[in-house]
N, C-alpha and C positions, 0 to 999 in steps of 0.2 A: 504494500500500500504506500502511495506517495505521501511524504511528510508534508504537512501544511506549510505554506510560505510564511516566513516570519515577516513582521511588519517592516523591519529594517532592510529586508531584501526587496521590497517593492520599489518601483520607480519613484523619484522624488515627489512629483505632483500627486501620484496615487497615494503616497504615504500621507500627505497633507489631507487629502480627501477622506481617508479612513479615520484620521484624527477628528475631523469635523463631524463625521457620522457617529463616532463613539460619543461625542459630546452632545449629540442630538441637536446640532445647530444647522439650520436651513440656510441655503444660499440667499433665499428671499429675505431672510432676516438681516443678513449681512448687507445686502443691497439696500434695504430700506434705511438702515442706520448709518451706513457709510456714504450713501448717495452715489455708489458705483453701479453702473448699469449691469444687469444680469448677464448680458452678452460677454462683457469683459471678465466677470467672475468665472463663468463657465469656460471661457478660453483659457483662463489662468489655471484652473484645476485640470484641464486636459493637456496643459503644456504647450498650447498653440500661441506662443508669444507674438507671432506675426500679426495676429488679429487685434493686438493692443498697441496704440501709439507708443513708440519707443520711449518718449520722454515721460510717459506716465506709468510704464509697466512696473518699475521699482516702487513707486509711490503706492500703486494699487496693491502690490504684494505685501508691503509693510502693513497697510491697513487691514488686509485680509488676515495676515498672520497675527495681528494684535487681538482678533476675535478668538483665535484658537488657544491663546494663552499657553503656548508650548514652552518647555524648558529649553535652554541653550538657543534662544531666539537668534543670537548673533551667528551661530553656525548655519542655521537655515538661510539667513540673509546672504551669507558668503556663498553658499552653494547655489542659491538662486542667481546671484550676480554672475557666477561663472557660466551658468546655463544661458543667461541673457546675452552675454558677450558672444557665445558660440552661435547664437541664432540671429545676431544683429546683421542686417544687410549692408553692403557697401554702396552707399548712394552715389558717391563721386564717380564710381565706375559706370553707373547708369548714365550719368550726364556725358562722360567721355565717349561712351559707346554711341550715343545718339549723335554726337557731333561728327564722329568718324563715318557713321552710316550716311549722314547728310552729304559729306564731301564725296563719298564714293558714288552716291546717286548722281551728283552733278557731273563727275568725270565720265560716268557711264553714258549719261545723256549727251554729252559733247561728242564722245566717240561715235555713238550711233548716228548723230547728225552728220558728222564728217563722212561716214560710210555711205549714207544715203545721198548726200548732195554731190559728192565728188564724181561718182559714175554718171549721174544725170548731167552734170556740167560738161564732162568729156563728150557724151553723146550729143549734147546740144551744139557744142563747138564743131563737131564733125559735120552735122547736118547743115550748120550755118556755112561752113566752108564749101560744102558741096553745092548748096544753093547759090552762093556768090559766084562760084566758078561757072555754074550753069547760066546765070544771068550775064556773066562776063562774056561767055562764048556767043550768046545771042546778040549782045551789043556789038561784039567784034565783027559778026557777020553783017550786021545792018549798018553800023556806023564806022567800022574799021578801027575802033579804039576801045581800050578796056580801062576801067577805073579800079584801082587796087584799094582794098580795105584791110588794114592790119587785123590779123586773127586775135591779137591781144586785146584790141579795142572791142571786138565782138564778145570775147569772154567776159570783159569787164561790164559790158552792158547787160549780158545775161545774168551775171552775179547780182548786179544792182536790182534787176527786175525781180529775182528770187527773194532778195532781202525785203523789197517793197511788199511783195505778196505775204511774206511771213509776218511783217509788221501789221498789215491790214488784218490778217487772221487773228493776231494777238489782240488787236483793238476790238474786234468783234466779240472775242471771248470775254473781255472785260466788260463790254457794254451789256452782254447777255446775262452777266452775273454768275457764270459758271465757276469762276475762280474765287468767289467770296470765301474767305476763311476766318476763323476765330483766332485772335492772337492775344497773348498776355505776356507782358514783359515785367518780371519781378526783380526788385532790388531790395536786399535785406538791410534793414536798419539795425537789427539785433539778431543774435543767433536764434534761428526759427526752424521748426520742423513743419513740413507741409506734405499733404497727399493730394494728388491730382488724378482724376479719371478723365481720359480723353475719349470723346464720342461714345460714352457709356460702355467702353470695352477695355481700354488699356489703362491700368492703374500703376502709378509710379510714386515713390516717396523720395523726398529730398531733405537734407539737413543743411541749411544755408548758414554760412558764417556771415558776420557783419560785413557790408559792402560787396558781398557776392551777388551776382546777377545771373538770371537764366531767362530764356525766351521759349515760350510754349505755343504750339499751334494745334488747331483741330479743324475738322471739316464742318462741324455743326455745333459742338458743345464742349466746354471745359467745366469740370466740377471740382471745387477745391475744399479741402479741410485744412485750416491753418491753426497751428497750436498756439501762436502768439499773435493776436489780432493787431497789435501795435508794432510788430516786427517787420512788416513787409509793405513796400510801396508798389502800387499796381499802375501799369499803363495798359488800358483795355482797348483793343482794336485801334491802337495808335493814339488814344485819348487819355491823358493823365487822370487817374482816379484817386491817387494819393493813398494814404494809410486809411484802412477801412474799419479800424477798431481802436480800442483803448487798452492800456495796461491791465492785465488780469482778465482779459476776455479771450475767448476762443471762437473762431469763425467755424461753425459746424457745417455750414453749407453756403457755397458761393457759386452760382451758376452764371456762366458767361456764354452768350450766343453772338451771332453776327450783329445783333441789335445793341449789344453791350451787356451790362449786369442786369439780369432778369430776376434774380432771386438771391437774398442774403439772409442768413440766420446767425445770430451771435449769442453766445452763452457766457455769462459771468461766472468765473471760477472763484470760489471762496478762498480767501487768504489762508485759512486754516489748513485747507487741503494742500496748498502749495508749500507751506512752511515745514511740512513733515519731511521733505526731501529736497536737497538742493538741486538734484538732477531734474526736477520738474520745472526749473527756471529756464525759459527759452531765450 
């Protein structure tokens, strides 16, 4: 018969859950008294730290641990801190990767354009030369003289015509509104964590240092969660929007569309919650 698993052999977060259950303490009770959302407490007990904003995970854990009243509380805090560091994402690499991908797309687009335009230009020059020669022969028969036109001049005229057509096509796209995009330029005034969802699909987190800037684009919608409402200056679709909140506030929802800011929700964070852990300061 298999021996029962000892409590100290359980995974870290499962151990804490068993302690809570033995004390007959419900998560709902902790949530109601601590004002921490149930979703974050459930993610904490399951060990899914990525579901909790990084700047609040340690604060939430300390509050949760205080309800369990465990011995050697410092040892639990140290073990949690080690687990949190192991699961922490590298935001700067995300920014760098996006910049490299953008440069690669530009290079690829330029190479494709060259491959398409060059053969067409050669064919056009050949046809032009043949046509000129044909006209020249006819004139020679009729008038006894031929007017020479430099091939280089013909090629330049053809290239100018293609550039003109490309410009007219670009102007028509802009007028039709097909290239309308959502843009947001962010400049950090203080160290601030943000999460952005692009077009309801792509979710990315950033931790911006003071004076650091990023530019974000979307086809239809940008949705922000900002940990420090007073820490970011916004330029929305090219129009300065400034700082959208005050110290001690969190922007829980900021929707930006081609029309500008269409929705904004701000929550005031109590000073008592922030004073429990210096890591909660943005």
